[in-house]
C-alpha positions, 0 to 999 in steps of 0.5 A, a space after each residue: 585657390 582650391 578649397 583644401 588650401 582655403 580651409 587650411 588658411 581659414 583654420 590657421 587664421 582662426 587660431 591666430 585670431 583666438 590669440 589676438 582676441 585674448 591679448 586684446 581683452 575681447 572675451 566676447 569675440 574670443 568666445 564667438 570663435 568656439 562652437 556652442 558646445 566647445 570645451 577649452 582646457 587651460 593649463 592646470 585648470 578645469 575644463 570650460 564647457 560651452 561658449 558661455 563658460 569660455 566668455 565668463 572666464 575670459 571676461 573676468 580677466 584683470 584689466 591691467 593684465 597685458 599678454 602676448 601669445 605668439 603662435 607659431 609652428 602651426 600644423 593643420 590636418 583636414 580630417 574631413 570636409 568639415 573637421 580638422 585638427 591643429 597643433 601650434 606652439 605658443 610663446 607667452 609673455 605677460 606683464 602689467 599695464 600699471 608698470 611704467 611705460 617706456 619707449 621699449 614698452 613695459 617690463 615683462 613678468 620674470 617667468 615667461 612660457 612656451 606652450 602648445 595648443 591642440 585644437 579640434 576645429 569644425 566648420 558649421 552649417 554657416 560655413 564658418 570654422 570654429 574651435 570645438 576643443 582646445 587643450 592648452 598646455 605649458 611645455 617650458 618656462 623661464 625661472 
């Protein structure tokens, strides 16, 4: 595989891993996917500046909250050897671990959302791609 495709694959995996870390409730692993000086703008929220702020915000998530971020339609552009951008659509479901479990799982919250990630990605001196800036937004929601 040539470097161009290896970089695109690494960037896509970074985006998908970020969703998995949030859904697994692993705030430390999630924050580690960002640069030290990263900015994360959440829908309707203040910008989180720096890896520590990102960790603190996600570590404070209620433990009973269940989320699933299904990331799709990922488009990646390589701007330079160590810089890329990505745009992704995100289907977002949430629920509560305190709800009764069944063979079909737990009930999802009534309001579900379609969102988007607009990411700026950079490769560090260690050769690892990280998120430098993420702007997350909601586009659609159910009643």
